[in-house]
C-alpha positions in Angstrom: -56.7 -3.8 19.3 -53.2 -3.0 19.9 -53.0 0.1 17.6 -55.9 1.5 19.2 -54.6 1.3 22.7 -51.4 2.9 21.7 -53.4 5.7 20.2 -55.5 5.8 23.1 -52.4 6.2 25.3 -51.1 8.7 23.2 -54.4 10.9 23.1 -54.3 10.5 26.8 -50.8 11.8 27.3 -51.7 14.8 24.9 -54.4 15.8 26.9 -52.6 15.5 30.2 -49.8 17.9 28.4 -52.6 20.1 27.3 -54.2 20.3 30.6 -51.6 20.4 33.2 -49.0 21.8 30.8 -45.6 20.5 32.1 -43.6 21.9 29.5 -42.8 25.7 28.7 -40.5 27.6 26.4 -38.5 31.0 27.4 -37.9 33.1 24.5 -34.5 34.8 24.2 -36.2 38.3 25.3 -37.8 37.0 28.1 -37.2 35.6 31.8 -39.6 33.4 33.6 -40.5 32.8 37.4 -41.7 29.5 38.2 -44.4 29.8 41.1 -46.0 26.9 43.6 -49.3 27.1 43.9 -49.4 30.4 42.1 -48.2 32.5 44.7 -44.7 31.1 45.8 -41.9 32.0 43.5 -38.9 29.4 43.5 -36.7 30.3 40.9 -35.8 32.5 37.8 -35.2 30.8 34.1 -33.3 33.0 32.1 -31.9 30.5 29.6 -34.1 30.3 26.4 -35.5 27.4 25.1 -37.8 24.3 26.3 -37.8 23.6 30.1 -39.9 21.4 32.3 -42.1 21.9 35.4 -44.2 20.3 37.5 -47.7 20.0 36.2 -50.4 22.9 37.3 -51.5 23.7 39.8 -48.5 22.7 41.7 -46.4 25.0 39.5 -47.2 27.6 37.2 -45.0 30.1 35.0 -44.9 34.1 35.0 -42.7 35.6 32.1 -41.2 39.2 32.4 -39.4 41.1 29.7 -35.6 41.1 29.8 -35.0 43.7 27.5 -34.1 47.3 27.9 -37.5 49.0 28.5 -38.4 52.8 28.3 -40.4 54.9 30.8 -41.6 58.2 29.1 -42.8 60.5 31.6 -45.7 63.5 31.4 -44.1 66.8 31.3 -43.9 68.5 34.7 -42.8 71.5 36.3 -39.8 72.0 38.6 -38.4 74.8 40.6 -34.9 75.8 40.1 -32.3 77.1 42.5 -32.8 80.7 41.4 -36.7 80.4 41.7 -37.3 79.9 37.9 -40.0 77.3 36.8 -39.3 75.0 34.0 -41.5 72.3 32.4 -39.3 69.2 32.2 -40.2 66.4 29.7 -37.9 63.4 30.9 -37.7 59.7 30.1 -35.7 56.7 31.6 -34.3 53.4 30.1 -34.8 50.6 32.6 -34.5 46.6 33.0 -35.7 44.2 35.3 -32.7 42.7 37.2 -34.7 40.6 39.7 -38.0 39.3 38.6 -38.6 37.9 41.9 -38.1 40.9 43.9 -40.1 42.9 41.4 -43.0 40.4 41.8 -42.8 40.5 45.5 -42.7 44.4 45.5 -44.6 45.9 42.9 -45.9 42.9 41.2 -45.9 43.4 37.6 -44.3 46.0 34.9 -46.9 48.6 35.5 -46.4 48.7 39.1 -42.5 49.1 38.1 -43.4 51.9 36.1 -45.5 53.8 38.7 -42.2 53.1 41.1 -40.2 54.5 38.6 -42.0 57.7 38.1 -42.1 58.4 41.5 -38.5 58.1 41.9 -37.2 60.0 39.0 -39.6 63.0 39.4 -38.4 62.9 43.1 -34.6 63.2 42.4 -35.0 65.5 39.5 -36.9 67.9 41.8 -34.2 67.4 44.2 -31.2 67.8 41.9 -32.6 70.8 39.9 -33.3 72.8 43.1 -29.5 73.1 43.5 -28.7 74.4 40.3 -29.8 77.8 38.3 -31.9 77.5 35.3 -29.1 78.1 32.7 -27.3 75.1 34.1 -30.1 72.9 33.4 -30.8 74.1 30.1 -27.5 73.9 28.8 -24.3 74.3 30.8 -24.5 71.2 33.4 -27.3 69.2 32.0 -24.9 66.2 31.4 -23.5 66.1 34.9 -27.0 66.8 36.4 -28.5 64.0 34.6 -25.7 61.6 35.7 -26.2 62.1 39.3 -29.8 61.6 39.0 -29.6 58.4 37.0 -27.1 56.9 39.6 -29.4 58.2 42.6 -32.5 56.6 40.9 -30.8 53.2 40.5 -29.5 53.1 43.9 -33.4 53.5 44.9 -34.7 51.1 42.3 -32.7 48.3 43.4 -34.7 47.5 46.3 -37.7 46.8 43.5 -35.6 44.4 41.5 -35.1 47.5 38.6 -32.1 48.7 37.3 -32.3 52.3 35.9 -29.7 52.4 33.2 -30.3 56.2 32.0 -32.6 59.3 32.8 -32.8 62.1 30.3 -34.6 65.2 29.7 -36.1 65.5 26.2 -37.1 69.1 26.6 -36.7 71.9 29.2 -39.4 74.7 28.6 -40.5 77.8 30.1 -44.2 78.1 31.3 -46.1 80.2 28.5 -46.7 83.1 30.7 -43.1 83.5 31.2 -41.6 83.1 28.0 -42.1 86.5 26.6 -40.6 88.2 29.6 -37.8 85.8 29.6 -36.9 86.4 25.9 -37.2 90.2 26.4 -34.5 89.9 29.2 -32.2 87.7 27.1 -32.6 90.4 24.3 -31.7 93.0 26.5 -28.7 91.2 27.8 -27.5 90.4 24.6 -28.1 94.0 23.6 -25.8 94.9 26.6 -23.0 92.7 25.7 -23.1 94.1 22.2 -22.7 97.4 23.3 -19.9 96.7 25.7 -18.1 94.7 22.9 -18.7 97.6 20.4 -17.0 99.9 22.9 -14.2 97.9 23.6 -13.6 97.5 20.1 -14.2 101.2 19.4 -11.1 101.8 22.4 -8.7 99.2 20.9 -9.0 100.7 17.1 -8.3 104.0 18.7 -5.3 102.8 20.4 -4.2 101.0 17.5 -4.6 104.1 15.5 -2.3 106.3 17.8 0.4 103.5 17.9 0.5 103.4 14.3 0.6 107.3 14.1 3.3 107.5 16.6 5.4 104.8 14.7 4.6 106.8 11.4 5.8 109.9 12.9 9.3 108.2 14.3 9.7 106.6 10.6 9.3 109.8 9.0 11.5 111.8 11.3 14.0 109.3 11.0 14.1 109.4 7.6 14.2 113.0 7.1 17.2 112.9 9.6 18.8 110.2 7.3 18.0 112.3 4.2 19.5 115.6 5.6 22.7 113.6 6.9 22.9 112.2 3.1 22.6 115.7 1.8 25.0 117.2 4.0 27.6 114.7 3.2 27.0 115.0 -0.9 27.0 119.2 -0.3 30.1 119.0 1.7 31.4 116.5 -1.1 30.5 118.8 -3.8 32.0 122.0 -2.1 35.3 119.8 -1.9 34.9 119.2 -5.6 34.5 122.7 -6.5 37.0 123.7 -4.3 39.4 121.6 -5.8 38.4 122.6 -9.4 38.7 126.3 -8.4 42.3 125.8 -7.0 43.3 123.9 -10.4 41.7 126.6 -12.8 39.9 129.5 -11.3 38.8 130.9 -14.8 37.5 128.0 -15.9 35.5 127.3 -12.7 34.2 130.5 -12.9 33.3 130.0 -16.3 31.2 126.8 -15.4 29.2 128.3 -12.4 28.2 131.4 -14.8 26.9 129.0 -17.1 25.2 126.9 -14.4 23.6 130.1 -13.2 22.3 131.1 -16.8 21.0 127.5 -17.4 18.9 127.5 -14.3 17.5 131.2 -14.9 16.9 131.2 -18.7 14.5 129.0 -20.4 13.5 129.1 -24.0 10.6 131.7 -23.2 12.8 134.1 -21.1 13.5 137.6 -22.4 16.6 139.2 -21.0 18.2 142.5 -21.4 22.1 142.8 -20.8 24.4 145.6 -20.7 27.1 145.5 -23.6 29.7 145.1 -20.8 27.8 142.4 -19.1 29.7 138.9 -18.8 26.7 137.2 -20.5 26.8 139.7 -23.2 30.5 138.9 -23.7 29.9 135.2 -23.9 27.3 135.7 -26.8 29.6 137.8 -28.6 32.4 134.9 -28.7 32.6 133.0 -31.7 33.7 129.7 -30.2 30.6 129.8 -28.2 27.8 130.9 -30.9 29.5 128.2 -33.5 
């Protein structure tokens, strides 16, 4: 009978635990809000593990995700400073910092997503309206998104939300504007290409002119130097000839005559000489013909 009583007590305890649920667990990825009478939040539990609460309906538990969440917006049109239309596809990463404040303002994660959508789109429109299209597409996108993230996070704090990052996935032109923009881009690139080619040709002409000028100077200097060397050589040769003539006039005359004949006569030269000419007398000399 004692055993039956013990079992009965255990069963009653289990039934009470099942019905009133005084124990609950919190996962590492969760945070729990303890509610009194289902409406009044009293505390937030972020420590993972098993926890105690007063039995239902006095206290109940509402859980929220503690991880970094992602909000992905639908592509929408914005107008840039230079009056161009862009279709932006953006997303944001966010987390719940204060679940009680979130519960009191936007109720749940779906409400938070809706409010984030409003905040991000509003700040994107404000910031992109102060920048030209090219800045948003390429040149200043990083700084633009940093400013948008800071302002969005400041606004989201009142809902217990932290916005960690806002990014643009893509920035596209409306279909009806793509072709005209592409044509303008092509025309601009062709204009720049012509400008660069013209500048290149001008520079090439200048370089060639400088090279021709330097070449003429070098040739002129070389010719001048060669004439000086030649003049010095001729002067030295004249001196040598003069010295030779002074020592032996007959021998000098003989050598000069031979040099003249050597320059004027070849194997195919036919000459007619007078018998009293100097060259004929040279041929008659036995010491020269032997």
